[in-house]
C-alpha positions as CSV (number, residue, x, y, z in Angstrom):
1,M,108.2,53.4,121.9
2,N,106.1,52.1,124.5
3,I,105.5,54.8,127.1
4,D,105.8,52.5,130.5
5,D,104.2,54.9,132.9
6,D,101.7,57.9,132.3
7,I,101.2,60.2,135.4
8,W,99.6,63.2,133.5
9,P,96.0,62.6,135.3
10,N,97.9,62.9,138.8
11,V,100.0,66.3,137.0
12,E,96.9,67.9,135.4
13,A,95.0,67.8,138.6
14,N,97.3,70.7,139.8
15,P,97.4,73.2,137.0
16,W,100.4,75.3,138.5
17,K,102.7,72.3,136.9
18,Y,102.1,73.2,133.8
19,R,101.5,75.9,130.9
20,T,99.5,76.4,127.7
21,G,101.4,78.4,124.9
22,R,103.8,76.2,123.4
23,V,105.7,77.7,120.4
24,G,106.7,74.4,118.8
25,I,109.1,71.3,119.3
26,R,112.4,71.9,117.9
27,G,114.7,70.0,120.0
28,I,115.4,68.3,123.3
29,I,116.6,69.9,126.7
30,W,118.3,66.7,128.9
31,H,118.0,67.1,132.6
32,A,119.1,65.0,135.2
33,T,117.2,64.4,138.4
34,R,119.8,64.5,141.1
35,S,117.9,63.6,144.3
36,G,121.1,63.5,146.5
37,Q,120.3,60.0,147.8
38,A,123.6,58.4,146.7
39,Q,122.2,55.1,147.7
40,F,119.4,55.0,145.1
41,S,119.0,52.7,142.0
42,P,118.4,53.8,139.1
43,E,114.9,52.4,139.7
44,T,114.5,54.1,142.8
45,E,115.4,57.6,141.7
46,Y,113.0,56.9,138.8
47,G,110.1,56.2,141.0
48,A,110.8,59.0,143.2
49,T,110.8,61.5,140.8
50,L,107.5,60.7,139.8
51,N,106.3,60.5,143.6
52,W,107.4,64.2,143.5
53,F,106.1,65.0,140.4
54,K,102.4,63.6,141.4
55,S,102.9,64.8,144.4
56,P,100.2,68.0,145.3
57,N,103.2,69.3,147.7
58,N,106.1,69.5,145.2
59,R,105.7,73.4,145.0
60,I,108.4,74.9,147.5
61,E,107.6,78.6,148.5
62,H,110.4,81.1,148.6
63,P,110.8,85.0,149.2
64,Q,112.2,85.3,145.5
65,G,109.3,82.7,143.9
66,A,107.9,79.2,144.2
67,Y,110.0,76.5,142.7
68,S,109.8,73.2,142.1
69,G,110.7,70.7,139.0
70,M,108.6,69.1,136.2
71,S,109.3,67.7,132.6
72,N,107.5,66.2,130.0
73,Y,109.3,62.8,130.1
74,V,111.4,61.0,133.2
75,I,113.6,58.1,131.9
76,G,115.0,56.1,135.1
77,G,115.9,52.0,135.5
78,G,114.9,51.1,131.8
79,R,111.6,52.7,131.9
80,I,109.9,55.8,130.5
81,C,107.2,57.9,131.7
82,Q,105.1,60.9,130.4
83,A,104.5,63.2,132.9
84,V,103.2,66.5,130.6
85,P,101.6,66.1,127.2
86,D,103.9,67.1,124.2
87,D,101.3,70.1,123.5
88,L,102.0,71.8,127.1
89,V,104.9,73.0,128.6
90,P,106.3,71.9,132.2
91,A,107.0,74.4,134.9
92,F,109.6,74.6,136.8
93,S,111.8,73.1,134.6
94,A,114.0,75.7,132.0
95,G,111.9,78.6,131.6
96,V,111.7,80.3,128.1
97,H,113.2,77.3,126.5
98,D,110.5,74.9,127.4
99,Y,108.3,76.4,124.9
100,H,110.8,75.7,122.2
101,A,111.4,71.9,123.0
102,L,110.8,68.9,125.2
103,S,112.5,68.5,128.5
104,V,113.2,65.2,129.5
105,E,114.6,64.1,133.2
106,M,117.3,61.4,133.4
107,A,117.5,59.1,136.5
108,Q,121.0,59.9,137.9
109,P,121.2,60.2,141.9
110,L,124.5,62.5,142.2
111,S,126.5,64.1,139.4
112,D,129.2,61.5,139.6
113,I,127.2,58.4,139.2
114,P,127.5,56.9,135.9
115,Y,124.0,56.7,134.1
116,D,122.5,53.4,133.5
117,P,122.9,52.3,130.0
118,R,119.6,50.9,129.6
119,D,118.6,54.6,130.1
120,I,120.9,56.0,127.5
121,A,119.7,53.5,125.0
122,L,116.3,54.7,125.7
123,A,117.1,58.5,125.6
124,R,118.5,57.4,121.9
125,Q,115.2,56.0,121.1
126,F,113.2,58.5,122.5
127,A,115.3,61.3,120.6
128,Q,115.2,59.4,117.3
129,E,111.4,58.7,117.3
130,K,110.9,62.6,118.6
131,S,113.1,63.9,115.9
132,T,111.2,62.0,113.1
133,E,107.7,63.0,114.6
134,Y,108.2,66.7,114.6
135,G,110.8,66.9,112.3
136,F,113.9,68.4,114.4
137,S,117.5,67.5,113.5
138,L,119.4,65.8,116.3
139,G,122.8,67.3,117.4
140,R,124.0,68.5,120.5
141,L,123.9,72.4,120.7
142,T,126.6,74.3,123.2
143,Y,124.2,77.0,124.0
144,V,120.7,78.2,123.4
145,D,120.2,81.7,124.4
146,G,117.1,83.5,126.1
147,L,116.0,83.9,122.1
148,N,115.9,80.4,121.6
149,S,117.7,81.2,118.3
150,Q,120.2,77.9,118.4
151,W,117.3,75.5,117.8
152,P,116.8,72.7,116.2
153,G,118.8,70.1,118.2
154,E,119.7,68.8,121.8
155,V,120.9,70.9,124.6
156,G,121.9,70.2,128.4
157,H,119.9,72.2,131.0
158,E,123.6,73.5,132.0
159,D,124.0,74.7,128.3
160,T,120.7,76.9,128.2
161,K,120.6,80.5,129.3
162,Q,118.0,79.8,132.3
163,G,120.4,76.9,133.4
164,R,123.4,78.9,133.2
165,R,121.9,81.6,135.1
166,S,120.4,78.9,137.7
167,G,123.9,77.5,138.2
168,K,122.6,74.1,136.6
169,S,125.4,71.1,135.8
170,D,122.6,68.8,134.5
171,P,122.9,66.5,132.7
172,G,127.0,66.5,132.6
173,Q,129.8,65.1,130.9
174,L,128.5,61.5,132.2
175,F,125.4,61.9,130.0
176,W,127.2,63.5,127.1
177,G,130.1,60.9,127.1
178,A,127.8,58.1,126.9
179,Y,125.0,59.4,124.9
180,L,127.1,60.3,122.1
181,S,129.8,58.0,122.2
182,G,127.4,55.0,120.9
183,G,128.5,53.2,124.2
184,D,131.9,54.4,125.0
185,D,131.8,55.2,128.6
186,M,134.1,58.4,128.6
187,S,134.3,58.3,131.4
188,A,133.9,58.2,134.7
189,E,136.3,55.2,134.4
190,G,138.9,56.8,132.1
191,E,138.8,59.9,134.8
192,K,139.1,57.7,137.7
193,E,141.6,55.6,136.1
194,I,144.0,58.8,135.4
195,I,143.5,60.0,139.2
196,R,144.5,56.6,140.4
197,I,147.5,56.6,138.0
198,L,148.4,60.3,139.1
199,N,148.0,59.2,143.2
200,G,150.4,56.4,142.3
201,I,152.9,58.6,140.6
202,W,152.6,61.1,143.5
203,N,153.4,58.0,146.1
204,V,156.5,56.8,144.1
205,Q,158.4,59.8,144.5
206,A,162.1,58.7,142.9
207,G,163.3,62.3,144.5
208,D,162.8,61.4,147.9
209,V,164.9,58.0,147.7
210,D,168.7,57.8,147.6
211,P,169.8,57.6,144.1
212,N,172.5,55.1,145.5
213,T,170.1,52.7,146.7
214,P,167.9,50.1,145.0
215,D,164.9,51.6,146.2
216,W,165.8,54.7,143.8
217,E,166.0,52.2,140.6
218,N,162.3,50.4,142.0
219,A,160.7,53.6,142.3
220,F,161.9,55.0,138.9
221,E,160.5,52.1,137.4
222,Q,157.6,52.0,139.1
223,R,156.9,56.0,138.0
224,R,157.7,55.0,134.6
225,A,155.4,52.2,134.3
226,L,152.6,54.4,135.6
227,L,153.3,56.8,133.3
228,A,153.1,54.6,130.4
229,K,149.6,53.5,131.9
230,L,148.5,57.3,131.7
231,E,149.7,57.9,128.4
232,V,147.6,55.0,127.3
233,V,144.3,56.4,128.9
234,I,144.8,59.5,128.3
235,N,145.0,58.8,124.0
236,R,141.8,56.6,124.9
237,L,140.1,59.5,126.1
238,E,141.6,61.8,123.0
239,T,140.1,59.3,120.5
240,I,136.6,59.4,122.4
241,E,136.5,63.4,122.8
242,A,137.4,63.5,119.1
243,K,134.2,61.1,118.5
244,L,132.2,63.6,120.4
245,H,133.4,66.6,118.6
246,A,132.6,64.9,115.6
247,H,129.1,64.1,116.7
248,S,128.0,67.4,117.9
249,H,128.9,69.3,114.8
């Protein structure tokens, strides 16, 4: 695949952003950028991440140790960038796990904002090509321990020992739902629809209406219709969940 942007010359100028000593490449660690800027488009989030990675000031000192952010690649707005070459290890990414896998940041301003479908497609293409290049199998890993004994495969930062210790939640179910389902958006939209339906049921409480009036029957029918809609949505999500489970095993 074509690399749209290469910021390695900028990153290389600050040696503390990367390390040597790679053990191998046996998988992929997926991350999310999460700038916290809800108004950012995928393109803006991507550009902001690149600027942050290039900046000589992206190292934040803290009494418990400096922290920052870095990865081998960034995907966002339908583009892909290489920040650190494959043979080197990005600092401030996923700790001990980065010595065994490539780290990829996916553009997502907030955890509840769906990923750009173009970026999901790029992520799939990237994974296929790197799998072929380095000879590792694909498939979601539910956990990678501190000894990195679960490789090969793909893992979310939230499912690494380092990520869980740090309280990470990226890339999250919005990523996995889209990435593993082949386009079914598990999702966000499905979950929001359930919330909308439950709110509707809550707001139509037949028990609060006199059963001897037409309003009681109307409320009952509205609740029954909403419950029917809820059953349809839950069945659809269960079907998608079964597909995700099959992909991950």
